[in-house]
N, CA, C, O and the ligand as a Tripos MOL2 file, in Angstrom:
@<TRIPOS>MOLECULE
protein
  313   311    79     0     0
PROTEIN
NO_CHARGES

@<TRIPOS>ATOM
      1 N          88.7830  193.4540  101.5040 N.3       1 MET1
      2 CA         90.0220  194.1630  101.1930 C.3       1 MET1
      3 C          90.3850  193.9240   99.7320 C.2       1 MET1
      4 O          90.3360  192.7970   99.2370 O.2       1 MET1
      5 N          90.7410  194.9810   99.0720 N.am      2 SER2
      6 CA         91.1330  194.8230   97.6790 C.3       2 SER2
      7 C          92.5890  195.2340   97.5020 C.2       2 SER2
      8 O          93.0940  196.1310   98.1780 O.2       2 SER2
      9 N          93.2230  194.5700   96.6020 N.am      3 ILE3
     10 CA         94.6200  194.8950   96.3230 C.3       3 ILE3
     11 C          94.6570  195.8290   95.1220 C.2       3 ILE3
     12 O          94.1510  195.5080   94.0470 O.2       3 ILE3
     13 N          95.2540  196.9680   95.3240 N.am      4 LYS4
     14 CA         95.3230  197.9420   94.2490 C.3       4 LYS4
     15 C          96.6110  197.7420   93.4580 C.2       4 LYS4
     16 O          97.7130  197.7700   94.0060 O.2       4 LYS4
     17 N          96.4460  197.5490   92.2050 N.am      5 ILE5
     18 CA         97.6260  197.3630   91.3640 C.3       5 ILE5
     19 C          97.8910  198.6620   90.6140 C.2       5 ILE5
     20 O          97.0930  199.0820   89.7760 O.2       5 ILE5
     21 N          98.9790  199.2690   90.9150 N.am      6 GLU6
     22 CA         99.3100  200.5350   90.2830 C.3       6 GLU6
     23 C         100.2860  200.3090   89.1330 C.2       6 GLU6
     24 O         101.0890  199.3760   89.1590 O.2       6 GLU6
     25 N         100.2080  201.1540   88.1490 N.am      7 PRO7
     26 CA        101.1940  201.0450   87.0660 C.3       7 PRO7
     27 C         102.6010  201.2680   87.6090 C.2       7 PRO7
     28 O         102.8260  202.0900   88.4970 O.2       7 PRO7
     29 N         103.5180  200.5290   87.0600 N.am      8 ARG8
     30 CA        104.9060  200.6970   87.5070 C.3       8 ARG8
     31 C         105.4240  202.0550   87.0670 C.2       8 ARG8
     32 O         105.1990  202.4880   85.9370 O.2       8 ARG8
     33 N         106.1030  202.7010   87.9580 N.am      9 LYS9
     34 CA        106.6950  203.9910   87.6270 C.3       9 LYS9
     35 C         107.9930  203.7900   86.8430 C.2       9 LYS9
     36 O         108.5700  202.7030   86.8290 O.2       9 LYS9
     37 N         108.4200  204.8380   86.2110 N.am     10 GLU10
     38 CA        109.6470  204.7530   85.4170 C.3      10 GLU10
     39 C         110.8190  204.2760   86.2660 C.2      10 GLU10
     40 O         111.6880  203.5380   85.8030 O.2      10 GLU10
     41 N         110.8190  204.7210   87.5290 N.am     11 SER11
     42 CA        111.9260  204.3410   88.4120 C.3      11 SER11
     43 C         111.8520  202.8740   88.8180 C.2      11 SER11
     44 O         112.8200  202.3250   89.3450 O.2      11 SER11
     45 N         110.7190  202.2450   88.5780 N.am     12 ASP12
     46 CA        110.5530  200.8520   88.9710 C.3      12 ASP12
     47 C         111.0290  199.8710   87.9090 C.2      12 ASP12
     48 O         111.0660  198.6630   88.1450 O.2      12 ASP12
     49 N         111.3850  200.3790   86.7680 N.am     13 LYS13
     50 CA        111.6860  199.4430   85.6860 C.3      13 LYS13
     51 C         112.9180  198.6080   85.9970 C.2      13 LYS13
     52 O         113.7510  198.9650   86.8290 O.2      13 LYS13
     53 N         112.9980  197.5250   85.3220 N.am     14 GLY14
     54 CA        114.0790  196.6110   85.6090 C.3      14 GLY14
     55 C         113.5940  195.5000   86.5060 C.2      14 GLY14
     56 O         112.4150  195.4320   86.8510 O.2      14 GLY14
     57 N         114.4990  194.6400   86.8770 N.am     15 GLY15
     58 CA        114.1220  193.4920   87.6730 C.3      15 GLY15
     59 C         114.1310  192.2400   86.8200 C.2      15 GLY15
     60 O         114.4050  192.2830   85.6210 O.2      15 GLY15
     61 N         113.8340  191.1490   87.4480 N.am     16 TYR16
     62 CA        113.9420  189.8650   86.7690 C.3      16 TYR16
     63 C         112.7060  189.0280   86.9770 C.2      16 TYR16
     64 O         112.0750  189.0600   88.0330 O.2      16 TYR16
     65 N         112.3770  188.2870   85.9600 N.am     17 LEU17
     66 CA        111.2590  187.3660   86.0430 C.3      17 LEU17
     67 C         111.7230  186.0730   86.6890 C.2      17 LEU17
     68 O         112.8030  185.5710   86.3760 O.2      17 LEU17
     69 N         110.9100  185.5310   87.5930 N.am     18 CYS18
     70 CA        111.2220  184.2610   88.2450 C.3      18 CYS18
     71 C         110.7070  183.0990   87.4080 C.2      18 CYS18
     72 O         109.5260  183.0490   87.0670 O.2      18 CYS18
     73 N         111.5820  182.1770   87.0810 N.am     19 LEU19
     74 CA        111.1650  180.9630   86.3890 C.3      19 LEU19
     75 C         111.1700  179.8160   87.3960 C.2      19 LEU19
     76 O         112.1870  179.5620   88.0420 O.2      19 LEU19
     77 N         110.0340  179.1190   87.5320 N.am     20 PRO20
     78 CA        109.9890  178.0010   88.4920 C.3      20 PRO20
     79 C         110.9630  176.8950   88.0900 C.2      20 PRO20
     80 O         111.0720  176.5450   86.9150 O.2      20 PRO20
     81 N         111.6490  176.3650   89.0560 N.am     21 LEU21
     82 CA        112.6140  175.2990   88.7950 C.3      21 LEU21
     83 C         111.9130  173.9770   88.5230 C.2      21 LEU21
     84 O         110.9200  173.6450   89.1700 O.2      21 LEU21
     85 N         112.4340  173.2330   87.5670 N.am     22 CYS22
     86 CA        111.8500  171.9300   87.2440 C.3      22 CYS22
     87 C         111.9330  170.9720   88.4320 C.2      22 CYS22
     88 O         111.0660  170.1140   88.5970 O.2      22 CYS22
     89 N         112.9760  171.1140   89.2630 N.am     23 LYS23
     90 CA        113.0950  170.2060   90.4050 C.3      23 LYS23
     91 C         112.0260  170.4980   91.4530 C.2      23 LYS23
     92 O         111.6830  169.6260   92.2530 O.2      23 LYS23
     93 N         111.4910  171.7360   91.4520 N.am     24 ASN24
     94 CA        110.4030  172.0650   92.3700 C.3      24 ASN24
     95 C         109.0460  171.7860   91.7570 C.2      24 ASN24
     96 O         108.1010  171.4180   92.4550 O.2      24 ASN24
     97 N         108.9540  171.9640   90.4430 N.am     25 VAL25
     98 CA        107.6890  171.7670   89.7270 C.3      25 VAL25
     99 C         107.9420  170.7380   88.6250 C.2      25 VAL25
    100 O         108.3270  171.1060   87.5150 O.2      25 VAL25
    101 N         107.7280  169.4550   88.9200 N.am     26 PRO26
    102 CA        108.1240  168.4010   87.9700 C.3      26 PRO26
    103 C         107.4020  168.4750   86.6320 C.2      26 PRO26
    104 O         107.9710  168.1020   85.6060 O.2      26 PRO26
    105 N         106.1780  168.9430   86.6240 N.am     27 GLU27
    106 CA        105.4120  168.8810   85.3910 C.3      27 GLU27
    107 C         104.5130  170.1040   85.2690 C.2      27 GLU27
    108 O         103.9230  170.5560   86.2490 O.2      27 GLU27
    109 N         104.4190  170.6310   84.0560 N.am     28 ARG28
    110 CA        103.4810  171.7190   83.8090 C.3      28 ARG28
    111 C         102.7310  171.4240   82.5270 C.2      28 ARG28
    112 O         103.2910  170.9060   81.5610 O.2      28 ARG28
    113 N         101.4560  171.7620   82.5370 N.am     29 LYS29
    114 CA        100.6140  171.4660   81.3840 C.3      29 LYS29
    115 C         100.0950  172.7520   80.7480 C.2      29 LYS29
    116 O          99.0220  172.7640   80.1460 O.2      29 LYS29
    117 N         100.8510  173.8170   80.8830 N.am     30 ASP30
    118 CA        100.4010  175.1060   80.3380 C.3      30 ASP30
    119 C         101.2160  175.5220   79.1170 C.2      30 ASP30
    120 O         101.2230  176.6900   78.7280 O.2      30 ASP30
    121 N         101.8970  174.5570   78.5230 N.am     31 GLY31
    122 CA        102.6740  174.8730   77.3340 C.3      31 GLY31
    123 C         104.0740  175.3760   77.6320 C.2      31 GLY31
    124 O         104.7960  175.7830   76.7220 O.2      31 GLY31
    125 N         104.4640  175.3510   78.9030 N.am     32 SER32
    126 CA        105.8120  175.7870   79.2540 C.3      32 SER32
    127 C         106.8530  174.8090   78.7320 C.2      32 SER32
    128 O         106.5830  173.6160   78.5890 O.2      32 SER32
    129 N         108.0280  175.3170   78.4530 N.am     33 VAL33
    130 CA        109.1230  174.4660   77.9980 C.3      33 VAL33
    131 C         110.2840  174.5880   78.9820 C.2      33 VAL33
    132 O         110.4280  175.5880   79.6850 O.2      33 VAL33
    133 N         111.1110  173.5360   79.0100 N.am     34 LYS34
    134 CA        112.2620  173.5450   79.9170 C.3      34 LYS34
    135 C         113.4200  174.2790   79.2620 C.2      34 LYS34
    136 O         113.7810  174.0110   78.1160 O.2      34 LYS34
    137 N         113.9900  175.2070   80.0130 N.am     35 ILE35
    138 CA        115.1980  175.8770   79.5370 C.3      35 ILE35
    139 C         116.2280  175.8610   80.6640 C.2      35 ILE35
    140 O         115.8980  175.6000   81.8200 O.2      35 ILE35
    141 N         117.4610  176.1400   80.3130 N.am     36 HIS36
    142 CA        118.4880  176.2820   81.3410 C.3      36 HIS36
    143 C         118.4410  177.6990   81.8810 C.2      36 HIS36
    144 O         118.3730  178.6600   81.1160 O.2      36 HIS36
    145 N         118.4790  177.8260   83.1870 N.am     37 CYS37
    146 CA        118.5790  179.1480   83.7930 C.3      37 CYS37
    147 C         119.8380  179.8180   83.2490 C.2      37 CYS37
    148 O         120.9160  179.2270   83.2940 O.2      37 CYS37
    149 N         119.7170  181.0430   82.7370 N.am     38 PRO38
    150 CA        120.8920  181.7050   82.1620 C.3      38 PRO38
    151 C         121.9660  182.0280   83.1920 C.2      38 PRO38
    152 O         123.0960  182.3510   82.8270 O.2      38 PRO38
    153 N         121.6280  181.9430   84.4690 N.am     39 VAL39
    154 CA        122.5950  182.2810   85.5170 C.3      39 VAL39
    155 C         123.2810  181.0410   86.0700 C.2      39 VAL39
    156 O         124.5100  180.9670   86.0880 O.2      39 VAL39
    157 N         122.4880  180.0570   86.5250 N.am     40 CYS40
    158 CA        123.0840  178.8910   87.1910 C.3      40 CYS40
    159 C         123.0120  177.6290   86.3440 C.2      40 CYS40
    160 O         123.6810  176.6440   86.6570 O.2      40 CYS40
    161 N         122.2080  177.6340   85.2670 N.am     41 GLY41
    162 CA        122.1500  176.4810   84.3870 C.3      41 GLY41
    163 C         121.1770  175.4050   84.8000 C.2      41 GLY41
    164 O         121.0310  174.3990   84.1060 O.2      41 GLY41
    165 N         120.5010  175.6040   85.9320 N.am     42 GLU42
    166 CA        119.4780  174.6310   86.3440 C.3      42 GLU42
    167 C         118.3220  174.6500   85.3400 C.2      42 GLU42
    168 O         118.0310  175.6770   84.7250 O.2      42 GLU42
    169 N         117.6730  173.4990   85.1880 N.am     43 MET43
    170 CA        116.5060  173.4550   84.3130 C.3      43 MET43
    171 C         115.3380  174.1750   84.9790 C.2      43 MET43
    172 O         115.0410  173.9420   86.1510 O.2      43 MET43
    173 N         114.6860  175.0420   84.2290 N.am     44 CYS44
    174 CA        113.5180  175.7160   84.7640 C.3      44 CYS44
    175 C         112.4950  175.8920   83.6480 C.2      44 CYS44
    176 O         112.7710  175.6220   82.4790 O.2      44 CYS44
    177 N         111.3370  176.3380   84.0280 N.am     45 TRP45
    178 CA        110.2120  176.3920   83.0910 C.3      45 TRP45
    179 C         110.0850  177.7690   82.4660 C.2      45 TRP45
    180 O         110.0720  178.7870   83.1580 O.2      45 TRP45
    181 N         109.9910  177.7810   81.1570 N.am     46 TRP46
    182 CA        109.7830  179.0220   80.4110 C.3      46 TRP46
    183 C         108.4470  178.9290   79.6780 C.2      46 TRP46
    184 O         108.1440  177.9290   79.0260 O.2      46 TRP46
    185 N         107.6650  179.9850   79.8010 N.am     47 ASN47
    186 CA        106.4020  180.0440   79.0630 C.3      47 ASN47
    187 C         106.4770  181.2070   78.1010 C.2      47 ASN47
    188 O         106.9850  182.2720   78.4510 O.2      47 ASN47
    189 N         105.9730  181.0150   76.8850 N.am     48 LYS48
    190 CA        106.0880  182.0860   75.8990 C.3      48 LYS48
    191 C         105.3340  183.3430   76.3300 C.2      48 LYS48
    192 O         105.6310  184.4430   75.8640 O.2      48 LYS48
    193 N         104.3580  183.1720   77.2220 N.am     49 LEU49
    194 CA        103.6480  184.3420   77.7460 C.3      49 LEU49
    195 C         104.5800  185.2420   78.5570 C.2      49 LEU49
    196 O         104.2960  186.4230   78.7590 O.2      49 LEU49
    197 N         105.6870  184.6760   79.0150 N.am     50 ASN50
    198 CA        106.6380  185.4680   79.7940 C.3      50 ASN50
    199 C         107.1720  186.6520   79.0030 C.2      50 ASN50
    200 O         107.4920  187.6960   79.5730 O.2      50 ASN50
    201 N         107.2670  186.4880   77.6990 N.am     51 ILE51
    202 CA        107.8220  187.5530   76.8750 C.3      51 ILE51
    203 C         106.9820  188.8210   77.0120 C.2      51 ILE51
    204 O         107.5170  189.9220   77.1420 O.2      51 ILE51
    205 N         105.6550  188.6500   76.9800 N.am     52 GLY52
    206 CA        104.7590  189.7900   77.1400 C.3      52 GLY52
    207 C         104.9010  190.4290   78.5080 C.2      52 GLY52
    208 O         104.8820  191.6530   78.6350 O.2      52 GLY52
    209 N         105.0450  189.5970   79.5370 N.am     53 VAL53
    210 CA        105.2010  190.1160   80.8970 C.3      53 VAL53
    211 C         106.4900  190.9200   81.0030 C.2      53 VAL53
    212 O         106.5160  192.0120   81.5720 O.2      53 VAL53
    213 N         107.5620  190.3580   80.4430 N.am     54 MET54
    214 CA        108.8560  191.0330   80.5240 C.3      54 MET54
    215 C         108.8270  192.3560   79.7750 C.2      54 MET54
    216 O         109.4280  193.3390   80.2090 O.2      54 MET54
    217 N         108.1150  192.3750   78.6310 N.am     55 PHE55
    218 CA        108.0250  193.5980   77.8370 C.3      55 PHE55
    219 C         107.2450  194.6650   78.5870 C.2      55 PHE55
    220 O         107.6750  195.8130   78.6920 O.2      55 PHE55
    221 N         106.0840  194.2640   79.1100 N.am     56 ARG56
    222 CA        105.2300  195.2450   79.7880 C.3      56 ARG56
    223 C         105.8950  195.7820   81.0500 C.2      56 ARG56
    224 O         105.7750  196.9680   81.3580 O.2      56 ARG56
    225 N         106.5840  194.9310   81.7720 N.am     57 SER57
    226 CA        107.1790  195.3380   83.0410 C.3      57 SER57
    227 C         108.6080  195.8360   82.8750 C.2      57 SER57
    228 O         109.2640  196.1930   83.8540 O.2      57 SER57
    229 N         109.0940  195.8600   81.6300 N.am     58 LYS58
    230 CA        110.4510  196.3250   81.3370 C.3      58 LYS58
    231 C         111.4870  195.5770   82.1800 C.2      58 LYS58
    232 O         112.3920  196.1770   82.7580 O.2      58 LYS58
    233 N         111.3320  194.2710   82.2340 N.am     59 LEU59
    234 CA        112.2640  193.4690   83.0190 C.3      59 LEU59
    235 C         113.5830  193.3160   82.2710 C.2      59 LEU59
    236 O         113.6350  193.3820   81.0430 O.2      59 LEU59
    237 N         114.6400  193.1110   83.0390 N.am     60 ASP60
    238 CA        115.9670  192.9770   82.4500 C.3      60 ASP60
    239 C         116.2250  191.5790   81.9160 C.2      60 ASP60
    240 O         117.0930  191.3760   81.0670 O.2      60 ASP60
    241 N         115.4650  190.6200   82.4210 N.am     61 GLY61
    242 CA        115.6960  189.2650   81.9740 C.3      61 GLY61
    243 C         114.9430  188.2960   82.8670 C.2      61 GLY61
    244 O         114.1090  188.6890   83.6820 O.2      61 GLY61
    245 N         115.2540  187.0390   82.6950 N.am     62 ALA62
    246 CA        114.5860  186.0080   83.4830 C.3      62 ALA62
    247 C         115.6320  185.0760   84.0620 C.2      62 ALA62
    248 O         116.6930  184.8620   83.4750 O.2      62 ALA62
    249 N         115.3190  184.5340   85.2070 N.am     63 MET63
    250 CA        116.2200  183.5670   85.8380 C.3      63 MET63
    251 C         115.3890  182.6810   86.7600 C.2      63 MET63
    252 O         114.2350  182.9880   87.0610 O.2      63 MET63
    253 N         115.9870  181.5820   87.2030 N.am     64 CYS64
    254 CA        115.2290  180.6590   88.0320 C.3      64 CYS64
    255 C         114.9210  181.2890   89.3880 C.2      64 CYS64
    256 O         115.5000  182.3050   89.7720 O.2      64 CYS64
    257 N         113.9960  180.6570   90.0930 N.am     65 THR65
    258 CA        113.5510  181.1930   91.3710 C.3      65 THR65
    259 C         114.7160  181.3950   92.3410 C.2      65 THR65
    260 O         114.8000  182.4190   93.0190 O.2      65 THR65
    261 N         115.6150  180.4070   92.3990 N.am     66 GLU66
    262 CA        116.7050  180.4870   93.3740 C.3      66 GLU66
    263 C         117.6410  181.6480   93.0580 C.2      66 GLU66
    264 O         118.0960  182.3490   93.9610 O.2      66 GLU66
    265 N         117.9250  181.8470   91.7710 N.am     67 CYS67
    266 CA        118.7960  182.9660   91.4020 C.3      67 CYS67
    267 C         118.0990  184.2900   91.6920 C.2      67 CYS67
    268 O         118.7320  185.2520   92.1270 O.2      67 CYS67
    269 N         116.7830  184.3320   91.4470 N.am     68 ALA68
    270 CA        116.0330  185.5500   91.7200 C.3      68 ALA68
    271 C         116.0650  185.8640   93.2060 C.2      68 ALA68
    272 O         116.2020  187.0230   93.5980 O.2      68 ALA68
    273 N         115.9380  184.8330   94.0340 N.am     69 ILE69
    274 CA        115.9930  185.0360   95.4820 C.3      69 ILE69
    275 C         117.3840  185.5240   95.8820 C.2      69 ILE69
    276 O         117.5300  186.4290   96.7040 O.2      69 ILE69
    277 N         118.4050  184.9040   95.2800 N.am     70 ARG70
    278 CA        119.7770  185.3340   95.5910 C.3      70 ARG70
    279 C         119.9810  186.8010   95.2270 C.2      70 ARG70
    280 O         120.7110  187.5260   95.9040 O.2      70 ARG70
    281 N         119.3280  187.2250   94.1530 N.am     71 LYS71
    282 CA        119.4430  188.6180   93.7450 C.3      71 LYS71
    283 C         118.5540  189.5420   94.5590 C.2      71 LYS71
    284 O         118.6590  190.7650   94.4680 O.2      71 LYS71
    285 N         117.6660  188.9360   95.3640 N.am     72 GLY72
    286 CA        116.7830  189.7390   96.1890 C.3      72 GLY72
    287 C         115.5420  190.2050   95.4680 C.2      72 GLY72
    288 O         114.7970  191.0370   95.9870 O.2      72 GLY72
    289 N         115.3050  189.6780   94.2690 N.am     73 ALA73
    290 CA        114.1370  190.0960   93.5150 C.3      73 ALA73
    291 C         112.8910  189.4810   94.1170 C.2      73 ALA73
    292 O         112.8770  188.3060   94.4820 O.2      73 ALA73
    293 N         111.8600  190.2730   94.2160 N.am     74 GLY74
    294 CA        110.5950  189.7780   94.7050 C.3      74 GLY74
    295 C         110.6050  189.4510   96.1840 C.2      74 GLY74
    296 O         109.7150  188.7590   96.6790 O.2      74 GLY74
    297 N         111.5960  189.9410   96.8820 N.am     75 ASN75
    298 CA        111.6580  189.6950   98.3170 C.3      75 ASN75
    299 C         111.8820  191.0210   99.0140 C.2      75 ASN75
    300 O         113.0020  191.5320   99.0440 O.2      75 ASN75
    301 N         110.8260  191.5750   99.5720 N.am     76 ASP76
    302 CA        110.9020  192.8990  100.1810 C.3      76 ASP76
    303 C         111.2570  192.8430  101.6610 C.2      76 ASP76
    304 O         111.3500  193.8780  102.3210 O.2      76 ASP76
    305 N         111.4530  191.6410  102.1770 N.am     77 ASN77
    306 CA        111.6580  191.5000  103.6220 C.3      77 ASN77
    307 C         113.1280  191.5410  104.0170 C.2      77 ASN77
    308 O         113.4470  191.5000  105.2050 O.2      77 ASN77
    309 N         114.0030  191.6200  103.0670 N.am     78 THR78
    310 CA        115.4080  191.6060  103.4210 C.3      78 THR78
    311 C         115.9520  193.0180  103.5180 C.2      78 THR78
    312 O         117.1330  193.2060  103.8100 O.2      78 THR78
    313 ZN        119.3180  179.9340   88.3020 Zn       79 ZN79
@<TRIPOS>BOND
     1     1     2 1
     2     2     3 1
     3     3     4 2
     4     3     5 am
     5     5     6 1
     6     6     7 1
     7     7     8 2
     8     7     9 am
     9     9    10 1
    10    10    11 1
    11    11    12 2
    12    11    13 am
    13    13    14 1
    14    14    15 1
    15    15    16 2
    16    15    17 am
    17    17    18 1
    18    18    19 1
    19    19    20 2
    20    19    21 am
    21    21    22 1
    22    22    23 1
    23    23    24 2
    24    23    25 am
    25    25    26 1
    26    26    27 1
    27    27    28 2
    28    27    29 am
    29    29    30 1
    30    30    31 1
    31    31    32 2
    32    31    33 am
    33    33    34 1
    34    34    35 1
    35    35    36 2
    36    35    37 am
    37    37    38 1
    38    38    39 1
    39    39    40 2
    40    39    41 am
    41    41    42 1
    42    42    43 1
    43    43    44 2
    44    43    45 am
    45    45    46 1
    46    46    47 1
    47    47    48 2
    48    47    49 am
    49    49    50 1
    50    50    51 1
    51    51    52 2
    52    51    53 am
    53    53    54 1
    54    54    55 1
    55    55    56 2
    56    55    57 am
    57    57    58 1
    58    58    59 1
    59    59    60 2
    60    59    61 am
    61    61    62 1
    62    62    63 1
    63    63    64 2
    64    63    65 am
    65    65    66 1
    66    66    67 1
    67    67    68 2
    68    67    69 am
    69    69    70 1
    70    70    71 1
    71    71    72 2
    72    71    73 am
    73    73    74 1
    74    74    75 1
    75    75    76 2
    76    75    77 am
    77    77    78 1
    78    78    79 1
    79    79    80 2
    80    79    81 am
    81    81    82 1
    82    82    83 1
    83    83    84 2
    84    83    85 am
    85    85    86 1
    86    86    87 1
    87    87    88 2
    88    87    89 am
    89    89    90 1
    90    90    91 1
    91    91    92 2
    92    91    93 am
    93    93    94 1
    94    94    95 1
    95    95    96 2
    96    95    97 am
    97    97    98 1
    98    98    99 1
    99    99   100 2
   100    99   101 am
   101   101   102 1
   102   102   103 1
   103   103   104 2
   104   103   105 am
   105   105   106 1
   106   106   107 1
   107   107   108 2
   108   107   109 am
   109   109   110 1
   110   110   111 1
   111   111   112 2
   112   111   113 am
   113   113   114 1
   114   114   115 1
   115   115   116 2
   116   115   117 am
   117   117   118 1
   118   118   119 1
   119   119   120 2
   120   119   121 am
   121   121   122 1
   122   122   123 1
   123   123   124 2
   124   123   125 am
   125   125   126 1
   126   126   127 1
   127   127   128 2
   128   127   129 am
   129   129   130 1
   130   130   131 1
   131   131   132 2
   132   131   133 am
   133   133   134 1
   134   134   135 1
   135   135   136 2
   136   135   137 am
   137   137   138 1
   138   138   139 1
   139   139   140 2
   140   139   141 am
   141   141   142 1
   142   142   143 1
   143   143   144 2
   144   143   145 am
   145   145   146 1
   146   146   147 1
   147   147   148 2
   148   147   149 am
   149   149   150 1
   150   150   151 1
   151   151   152 2
   152   151   153 am
   153   153   154 1
   154   154   155 1
   155   155   156 2
   156   155   157 am
   157   157   158 1
   158   158   159 1
   159   159   160 2
   160   159   161 am
   161   161   162 1
   162   162   163 1
   163   163   164 2
   164   163   165 am
   165   165   166 1
   166   166   167 1
   167   167   168 2
   168   167   169 am
   169   169   170 1
   170   170   171 1
   171   171   172 2
   172   171   173 am
   173   173   174 1
   174   174   175 1
   175   175   176 2
   176   175   177 am
   177   177   178 1
   178   178   179 1
   179   179   180 2
   180   179   181 am
   181   181   182 1
   182   182   183 1
   183   183   184 2
   184   183   185 am
   185   185   186 1
   186   186   187 1
   187   187   188 2
   188   187   189 am
   189   189   190 1
   190   190   191 1
   191   191   192 2
   192   191   193 am
   193   193   194 1
   194   194   195 1
   195   195   196 2
   196   195   197 am
   197   197   198 1
   198   198   199 1
   199   199   200 2
   200   199   201 am
   201   201   202 1
   202   202   203 1
   203   203   204 2
   204   203   205 am
   205   205   206 1
   206   206   207 1
   207   207   208 2
   208   207   209 am
   209   209   210 1
   210   210   211 1
   211   211   212 2
   212   211   213 am
   213   213   214 1
   214   214   215 1
   215   215   216 2
   216   215   217 am
   217   217   218 1
   218   218   219 1
   219   219   220 2
   220   219   221 am
   221   221   222 1
   222   222   223 1
   223   223   224 2
   224   223   225 am
   225   225   226 1
   226   226   227 1
   227   227   228 2
   228   227   229 am
   229   229   230 1
   230   230   231 1
   231   231   232 2
   232   231   233 am
   233   233   234 1
   234   234   235 1
   235   235   236 2
   236   235   237 am
   237   237   238 1
   238   238   239 1
   239   239   240 2
   240   239   241 am
   241   241   242 1
   242   242   243 1
   243   243   244 2
   244   243   245 am
   245   245   246 1
   246   246   247 1
   247   247   248 2
   248   247   249 am
   249   249   250 1
   250   250   251 1
   251   251   252 2
   252   251   253 am
   253   253   254 1
   254   254   255 1
   255   255   256 2
   256   255   257 am
   257   257   258 1
   258   258   259 1
   259   259   260 2
   260   259   261 am
   261   261   262 1
   262   262   263 1
   263   263   264 2
   264   263   265 am
   265   265   266 1
   266   266   267 1
   267   267   268 2
   268   267   269 am
   269   269   270 1
   270   270   271 1
   271   271   272 2
   272   271   273 am
   273   273   274 1
   274   274   275 1
   275   275   276 2
   276   275   277 am
   277   277   278 1
   278   278   279 1
   279   279   280 2
   280   279   281 am
   281   281   282 1
   282   282   283 1
   283   283   284 2
   284   283   285 am
   285   285   286 1
   286   286   287 1
   287   287   288 2
   288   287   289 am
   289   289   290 1
   290   290   291 1
   291   291   292 2
   292   291   293 am
   293   293   294 1
   294   294   295 1
   295   295   296 2
   296   295   297 am
   297   297   298 1
   298   298   299 1
   299   299   300 2
   300   299   301 am
   301   301   302 1
   302   302   303 1
   303   303   304 2
   304   303   305 am
   305   305   306 1
   306   306   307 1
   307   307   308 2
   308   307   309 am
   309   309   310 1
   310   310   311 1
   311   311   312 2
@<TRIPOS>SUBSTRUCTURE
     1 MET1         2 RESIDUE 1 A MET
     2 SER2         6 RESIDUE 1 A SER
     3 ILE3        10 RESIDUE 1 A ILE
     4 LYS4        14 RESIDUE 1 A LYS
     5 ILE5        18 RESIDUE 1 A ILE
     6 GLU6        22 RESIDUE 1 A GLU
     7 PRO7        26 RESIDUE 1 A PRO
     8 ARG8        30 RESIDUE 1 A ARG
     9 LYS9        34 RESIDUE 1 A LYS
    10 GLU10       38 RESIDUE 1 A GLU
    11 SER11       42 RESIDUE 1 A SER
    12 ASP12       46 RESIDUE 1 A ASP
    13 LYS13       50 RESIDUE 1 A LYS
    14 GLY14       54 RESIDUE 1 A GLY
    15 GLY15       58 RESIDUE 1 A GLY
    16 TYR16       62 RESIDUE 1 A TYR
    17 LEU17       66 RESIDUE 1 A LEU
    18 CYS18       70 RESIDUE 1 A CYS
    19 LEU19       74 RESIDUE 1 A LEU
    20 PRO20       78 RESIDUE 1 A PRO
    21 LEU21       82 RESIDUE 1 A LEU
    22 CYS22       86 RESIDUE 1 A CYS
    23 LYS23       90 RESIDUE 1 A LYS
    24 ASN24       94 RESIDUE 1 A ASN
    25 VAL25       98 RESIDUE 1 A VAL
    26 PRO26      102 RESIDUE 1 A PRO
    27 GLU27      106 RESIDUE 1 A GLU
    28 ARG28      110 RESIDUE 1 A ARG
    29 LYS29      114 RESIDUE 1 A LYS
    30 ASP30      118 RESIDUE 1 A ASP
    31 GLY31      122 RESIDUE 1 A GLY
    32 SER32      126 RESIDUE 1 A SER
    33 VAL33      130 RESIDUE 1 A VAL
    34 LYS34      134 RESIDUE 1 A LYS
    35 ILE35      138 RESIDUE 1 A ILE
    36 HIS36      142 RESIDUE 1 A HIS
    37 CYS37      146 RESIDUE 1 A CYS
    38 PRO38      150 RESIDUE 1 A PRO
    39 VAL39      154 RESIDUE 1 A VAL
    40 CYS40      158 RESIDUE 1 A CYS
    41 GLY41      162 RESIDUE 1 A GLY
    42 GLU42      166 RESIDUE 1 A GLU
    43 MET43      170 RESIDUE 1 A MET
    44 CYS44      174 RESIDUE 1 A CYS
    45 TRP45      178 RESIDUE 1 A TRP
    46 TRP46      182 RESIDUE 1 A TRP
    47 ASN47      186 RESIDUE 1 A ASN
    48 LYS48      190 RESIDUE 1 A LYS
    49 LEU49      194 RESIDUE 1 A LEU
    50 ASN50      198 RESIDUE 1 A ASN
    51 ILE51      202 RESIDUE 1 A ILE
    52 GLY52      206 RESIDUE 1 A GLY
    53 VAL53      210 RESIDUE 1 A VAL
    54 MET54      214 RESIDUE 1 A MET
    55 PHE55      218 RESIDUE 1 A PHE
    56 ARG56      222 RESIDUE 1 A ARG
    57 SER57      226 RESIDUE 1 A SER
    58 LYS58      230 RESIDUE 1 A LYS
    59 LEU59      234 RESIDUE 1 A LEU
    60 ASP60      238 RESIDUE 1 A ASP
    61 GLY61      242 RESIDUE 1 A GLY
    62 ALA62      246 RESIDUE 1 A ALA
    63 MET63      250 RESIDUE 1 A MET
    64 CYS64      254 RESIDUE 1 A CYS
    65 THR65      258 RESIDUE 1 A THR
    66 GLU66      262 RESIDUE 1 A GLU
    67 CYS67      266 RESIDUE 1 A CYS
    68 ALA68      270 RESIDUE 1 A ALA
    69 ILE69      274 RESIDUE 1 A ILE
    70 ARG70      278 RESIDUE 1 A ARG
    71 LYS71      282 RESIDUE 1 A LYS
    72 GLY72      286 RESIDUE 1 A GLY
    73 ALA73      290 RESIDUE 1 A ALA
    74 GLY74      294 RESIDUE 1 A GLY
    75 ASN75      298 RESIDUE 1 A ASN
    76 ASP76      302 RESIDUE 1 A ASP
    77 ASN77      306 RESIDUE 1 A ASN
    78 THR78      310 RESIDUE 1 A THR
    79 ZN79       313 GROUP 0 **** ****
């Protein structure tokens, strides 16, 4: 089985990038830096590669995983 990745349609733009929380992921060795979640202020991991992802996917911004879940982003089961 293969997963087909389709280009996002114009109507799909927007959304938020999930930043892993430092309390869930104590250490990262990929060059990520700790930032405060712009929504709740919790420390979470930011990687400079995120900028490219946000640009390509036309995301509205980034927030920690918990805030993203609260917003319903990335959760199609609700
Ligand atoms: Zn947050």
